N, CA, C and O atoms as a GROMACS GRO file, in nm:
protein
  232
    1MET      N    1   5.074  -3.708   2.435
    1MET     CA    2   5.017  -3.574   2.430
    1MET      C    3   5.017  -3.510   2.569
    1MET      O    4   5.040  -3.390   2.584
    2THR      N    5   4.991  -3.593   2.671
    2THR     CA    6   4.988  -3.541   2.808
    2THR      C    7   5.126  -3.487   2.847
    2THR      O    8   5.136  -3.382   2.911
    3TYR      N    9   5.231  -3.559   2.808
    3TYR     CA   10   5.366  -3.514   2.840
    3TYR      C   11   5.397  -3.381   2.773
    3TYR      O   12   5.464  -3.296   2.831
    4LEU      N   13   5.350  -3.364   2.652
    4LEU     CA   14   5.372  -3.239   2.581
    4LEU      C   15   5.303  -3.123   2.652
    4LEU      O   16   5.362  -3.016   2.668
    5ILE      N   17   5.181  -3.141   2.695
    5ILE     CA   18   5.107  -3.037   2.766
    5ILE      C   19   5.177  -3.002   2.897
    5ILE      O   20   5.193  -2.885   2.932
    6ILE      N   21   5.220  -3.104   2.969
    6ILE     CA   22   5.289  -3.081   3.096
    6ILE      C   23   5.421  -3.008   3.073
    6ILE      O   24   5.455  -2.916   3.148
    7THR      N   25   5.494  -3.047   2.971
    7THR     CA   26   5.620  -2.982   2.939
    7THR      C   27   5.601  -2.835   2.903
    7THR      O   28   5.675  -2.749   2.950
    8VAL      N   29   5.502  -2.806   2.820
    8VAL     CA   30   5.473  -2.668   2.781
    8VAL      C   31   5.432  -2.586   2.902
    8VAL      O   32   5.473  -2.471   2.915
    9ALA      N   33   5.352  -2.644   2.991
    9ALA     CA   34   5.308  -2.572   3.111
    9ALA      C   35   5.428  -2.542   3.202
    9ALA      O   36   5.439  -2.431   3.254
   10VAL      N   37   5.515  -2.638   3.220
   10VAL     CA   38   5.633  -2.617   3.304
   10VAL      C   39   5.724  -2.510   3.243
   10VAL      O   40   5.774  -2.424   3.315
   11LEU      N   41   5.744  -2.515   3.114
   11LEU     CA   42   5.826  -2.414   3.048
   11LEU      C   43   5.766  -2.275   3.059
   11LEU      O   44   5.837  -2.177   3.079
   12ALA      N   45   5.635  -2.266   3.046
   12ALA     CA   46   5.568  -2.136   3.059
   12ALA      C   47   5.584  -2.081   3.200
   12ALA      O   48   5.613  -1.962   3.218
   13ILE      N   49   5.564  -2.164   3.299
   13ILE     CA   50   5.579  -2.120   3.439
   13ILE      C   51   5.724  -2.078   3.465
   13ILE      O   52   5.748  -1.978   3.532
   14THR      N   53   5.819  -2.154   3.414
   14THR     CA   54   5.960  -2.121   3.430
   14THR      C   55   5.993  -1.988   3.366
   14THR      O   56   6.067  -1.907   3.422
   15GLU      N   57   5.940  -1.964   3.248
   15GLU     CA   58   5.966  -1.838   3.179
   15GLU      C   59   5.908  -1.719   3.256
   15GLU      O   60   5.973  -1.616   3.270
   16VAL      N   61   5.787  -1.734   3.305
   16VAL     CA   62   5.725  -1.626   3.384
   16VAL      C   63   5.809  -1.598   3.508
   16VAL      O   64   5.834  -1.482   3.542
   17PHE      N   65   5.853  -1.703   3.576
   17PHE     CA   66   5.935  -1.689   3.696
   17PHE      C   67   6.066  -1.618   3.663
   17PHE      O   68   6.109  -1.529   3.736
   18THR      N   69   6.130  -1.659   3.554
   18THR     CA   70   6.257  -1.599   3.514
   18THR      C   71   6.240  -1.452   3.479
   18THR      O   72   6.320  -1.368   3.521
   19LEU      N   73   6.137  -1.419   3.403
   19LEU     CA   74   6.114  -1.280   3.365
   19LEU      C   75   6.082  -1.194   3.487
   19LEU      O   76   6.121  -1.078   3.492
   20THR      N   77   6.012  -1.251   3.584
   20THR     CA   78   5.983  -1.178   3.708
   20THR      C   79   6.112  -1.147   3.782
   20THR      O   80   6.131  -1.036   3.831
   21LEU      N   81   6.200  -1.246   3.791
   21LEU     CA   82   6.329  -1.224   3.858
   21LEU      C   83   6.413  -1.120   3.786
   21LEU      O   84   6.475  -1.036   3.849
   22LEU      N   85   6.414  -1.126   3.653
   22LEU     CA   86   6.492  -1.029   3.575
   22LEU      C   87   6.437  -0.888   3.593
   22LEU      O   88   6.513  -0.793   3.601
   23LYS      N   89   6.306  -0.875   3.599
   23LYS     CA   90   6.245  -0.743   3.618
   23LYS      C   91   6.285  -0.686   3.753
   23LYS      O   92   6.320  -0.569   3.764
   24ARG      N   93   6.280  -0.770   3.857
   24ARG     CA   94   6.320  -0.724   3.990
   24ARG      C   95   6.467  -0.684   3.990
   24ARG      O   96   6.504  -0.583   4.050
   25ARG      N   97   6.550  -0.763   3.923
   25ARG     CA   98   6.694  -0.732   3.918
   25ARG      C   99   6.716  -0.598   3.849
   25ARG      O  100   6.797  -0.517   3.895
   26ASN      N  101   6.646  -0.573   3.740
   26ASN     CA  102   6.661  -0.446   3.669
   26ASN      C  103   6.615  -0.329   3.755
   26ASN      O  104   6.676  -0.222   3.752
   27GLU      N  105   6.508  -0.348   3.832
   27GLU     CA  106   6.463  -0.242   3.922
   27GLU      C  107   6.568  -0.216   4.029
   27GLU      O  108   6.591  -0.100   4.066
   28ASP      N  109   6.631  -0.322   4.080
   28ASP     CA  110   6.736  -0.306   4.181
   28ASP      C  111   6.855  -0.230   4.123
   28ASP      O  112   6.910  -0.141   4.187
   29VAL      N  113   6.894  -0.265   4.001
   29VAL     CA  114   7.008  -0.200   3.937
   29VAL      C  115   6.977  -0.052   3.916
   29VAL      O  116   7.062   0.033   3.941
   30ARG      N  117   6.856  -0.022   3.872
   30ARG     CA  118   6.817   0.119   3.853
   30ARG      C  119   6.822   0.195   3.984
   30ARG      O  120   6.864   0.310   3.987
   31PHE      N  121   6.778   0.131   4.093
   31PHE     CA  122   6.781   0.198   4.222
   31PHE      C  123   6.924   0.227   4.266
   31PHE      O  124   6.955   0.337   4.311
   32TYR      N  125   7.013   0.128   4.252
   32TYR     CA  126   7.151   0.147   4.297
   32TYR      C  127   7.228   0.248   4.212
   32TYR      O  128   7.331   0.300   4.256
   33LYS      N  129   7.180   0.275   4.092
   33LYS     CA  130   7.242   0.377   4.008
   33LYS      C  131   7.177   0.515   4.026
   33LYS      O  132   7.224   0.614   3.970
   34SER      N  133   7.070   0.520   4.103
   34SER     CA  134   6.994   0.644   4.115
   34SER      C  135   7.062   0.744   4.208
   34SER      O  136   7.147   0.708   4.290
   35GLU      N  137   7.025   0.868   4.194
   35GLU     CA  138   7.077   0.975   4.280
   35GLU      C  139   7.031   0.958   4.424
   35GLU      O  140   7.105   0.990   4.517
   36ALA      N  141   6.911   0.907   4.443
   36ALA     CA  142   6.859   0.888   4.580
   36ALA      C  143   6.948   0.790   4.657
   36ALA      O  144   6.978   0.813   4.774
   37TYR      N  145   6.990   0.682   4.591
   37TYR     CA  146   7.077   0.585   4.657
   37TYR      C  147   7.213   0.647   4.686
   37TYR      O  148   7.267   0.630   4.795
   38LYS      N  149   7.269   0.718   4.589
   38LYS     CA  150   7.400   0.780   4.609
   38LYS      C  151   7.395   0.880   4.724
   38LYS      O  152   7.487   0.888   4.805
   39GLN      N  153   7.288   0.957   4.731
   39GLN     CA  154   7.272   1.055   4.838
   39GLN      C  155   7.258   0.986   4.973
   39GLN      O  156   7.314   1.033   5.073
   40THR      N  157   7.185   0.876   4.978
   40THR     CA  158   7.168   0.801   5.102
   40THR      C  159   7.302   0.747   5.150
   40THR      O  160   7.334   0.757   5.269
   41VAL      N  161   7.380   0.690   5.060
   41VAL     CA  162   7.510   0.634   5.096
   41VAL      C  163   7.603   0.746   5.143
   41VAL      O  164   7.672   0.731   5.243
   42PHE      N  165   7.605   0.857   5.071
   42PHE     CA  166   7.690   0.969   5.108
   42PHE      C  167   7.652   1.022   5.247
   42PHE      O  168   7.739   1.048   5.330
   43THR      N  169   7.523   1.037   5.271
   43THR     CA  170   7.476   1.088   5.400
   43THR      C  171   7.516   0.993   5.513
   43THR      O  172   7.560   1.038   5.619
   44GLU      N  173   7.500   0.865   5.492
   44GLU     CA  174   7.535   0.766   5.594
   44GLU      C  175   7.685   0.766   5.622
   44GLU      O  176   7.727   0.760   5.738
   45LYS      N  177   7.766   0.773   5.517
   45LYS     CA  178   7.911   0.777   5.536
   45LYS      C  179   7.953   0.904   5.608
   45LYS      O  180   8.040   0.901   5.695
   46ALA      N  181   7.891   1.017   5.572
   46ALA     CA  182   7.922   1.143   5.638
   46ALA      C  183   7.885   1.137   5.787
   46ALA      O  184   7.959   1.187   5.871
   47ARG      N  185   7.772   1.077   5.818
   47ARG     CA  186   7.729   1.065   5.958
   47ARG      C  187   7.826   0.978   6.038
   47ARG      O  188   7.862   1.012   6.150
   48LEU      N  189   7.867   0.865   5.980
   48LEU     CA  190   7.961   0.776   6.049
   48LEU      C  191   8.097   0.842   6.068
   48LEU      O  192   8.158   0.830   6.174
   49ASN      N  193   8.143   0.912   5.966
   49ASN     CA  194   8.271   0.984   5.979
   49ASN      C  195   8.263   1.092   6.085
   49ASN      O  196   8.358   1.113   6.160
   50SER      N  197   8.151   1.161   6.091
   50SER     CA  198   8.131   1.264   6.192
   50SER      C  199   8.134   1.204   6.333
   50SER      O  200   8.194   1.261   6.424
   51GLN      N  201   8.070   1.090   6.350
   51GLN     CA  202   8.072   1.023   6.480
   51GLN      C  203   8.213   0.980   6.518
   51GLN      O  204   8.253   0.997   6.633
   52LYS      N  205   8.288   0.925   6.424
   52LYS     CA  206   8.427   0.885   6.450
   52LYS      C  207   8.512   1.005   6.488
   52LYS      O  208   8.590   0.999   6.583
   53TRP      N  209   8.496   1.113   6.416
   53TRP     CA  210   8.574   1.234   6.443
   53TRP      C  211   8.539   1.288   6.581
   53TRP      O  212   8.629   1.327   6.656
   54SER      N  213   8.411   1.291   6.614
   54SER     CA  214   8.368   1.340   6.744
   54SER      C  215   8.423   1.254   6.858
   54SER      O  216   8.463   1.306   6.962
   55ALA      N  217   8.426   1.124   6.837
   55ALA     CA  218   8.477   1.033   6.940
   55ALA      C  219   8.627   1.055   6.961
   55ALA      O  220   8.675   1.046   7.074
   56LYS      N  221   8.700   1.082   6.854
   56LYS     CA  222   8.845   1.103   6.866
   56LYS      C  223   8.876   1.235   6.936
   56LYS      O  224   8.976   1.244   7.007
   57HIS      N  225   8.794   1.336   6.916
   57HIS     CA  226   8.824   1.470   6.964
   57HIS      C  227   8.750   1.508   7.091
   57HIS      O  228   8.733   1.626   7.121
   58GLU      N  229   8.706   1.409   7.164
   58GLU     CA  230   8.638   1.440   7.291
   58GLU      C  231   8.736   1.433   7.405
   58GLU      O  232   8.698   1.456   7.520
   0.00000   0.00000   0.00000
């Protein structure tokens, strides 16, 4: 009976841990698909390209 209780407890903890990781992953995926992320990436690329262009034309 003790082994059964320990097994159920370990499985429950594992499931909670797995669901927590999946929730975080889904939040990350939503962020990377969001407009805020796309705008941030676009702005950063535009800034880097501007710096490269400025360095070439000085």
